[in-house]
N, C-alpha and C positions, 0 to 999 in steps of 0.2 A: 464578532464584540465580546469585550470585557463586563464583567457584572457591572463594574464602576458607571457604566453609561447606559445603564436601566433606568426605568421610571418608575414610580410606584403601581402597583397593581398590576406589572407585566409578569406572564409567566414563561419561562427556559426550561431547557436541559441542559445540563452540565455536561459539556464536551470534554473539557480538559481542564487540570490543574497544574500551573505553573509556577514553580517556587520549590522551595526547599524542601529537603525530606521532612523537617520539624511542622512546617505549614502542612504540607500532605497527611502527615498521620496526627496532627489536630484536628483536622476535618474528618478525615476516616473514623476517627474516634467519636465524630458526632453524627455520623452517617452519612455525610455528604460527599459522595463520590462521582464518578463519572457515569452518567447517565440518570443521575437523579432530577427529576422534575422538581422545580424550584419556582416558587411565586414570591417576589420583590413587595414587601410589606410596607417600608418605607426606604426612601432611598435619594440623596443628594449628591451631587458631584464633588467629589473630595471629601464628603463626609461620611458617615456611618451608615451602614446599610442592616436592615432587619429581613431577613429572608425566612421564608417558612418551607421546610420540606418532609415528608414522613412525619407528620403530625407532631412536629416540634419547631421552635425557633430559636435562630440564634442570630447574635447580632457583630459585623465583620467591619473593619475599619476599611479607609479608603486603601489602604496599601495591598491588604489581603482580596479585596472585591476586583483589583487591577490585575490580579494574577489567576482568576477563575474566567475561561471561556465558556461562555452559553451560547447556545442557539436556539431555532425554534424547530420541534420535533426531533428526529433521532436520524438523522442524514448520513451522518458520519458513523453511525454502530457505537457501540460502548467499547472503548479503549481502555484496556487497562493501565493501571498507575504504574509507571516505571520505579523500579527498585533502586532504592540508594546504593551506591557501590560501596558505601562504609559501613553496611548491615543496618541502617537505619540511626546511628551514630554519628550526625554531621560534627566535625572538629573546626568550623570555622571560628576563630578567635578574633576578640576585638583588643585592642591595645589602645589605653587612654582616649575612648571615643572614636576609632578610626579603625577601619579592619587591617590586620596585621596578615593576610592572605589565608591560603587555606592547607591544610596539612593533611595530607593523604594517607591513609590506612588502607593495606592491603591491596594496593593497587599500583600496576606500573605506570610508569609514567612516559 
């Protein structure tokens, strides 16, 4: 189940985070990683979510919450975050408000 389906007051364990390396790095810097126990303080479908974990609170928008997979307990164990193939430097470029594609660094396609 994704975090955007959670109701206020529910408690979960983060199973995985699907998203770009910028989102993963931002969440890691704030302490939200796989295996972390979280509590939804405020949440509404499509709206902002306030979650509490490790004695801190953060607010996520609906898009970020949709990329966080949560579950009850630790049935899958802790899965490490995959490393970005570009060394943490995403190279997604936007051109006039739309995606221009991906630029690959140091990778054979």
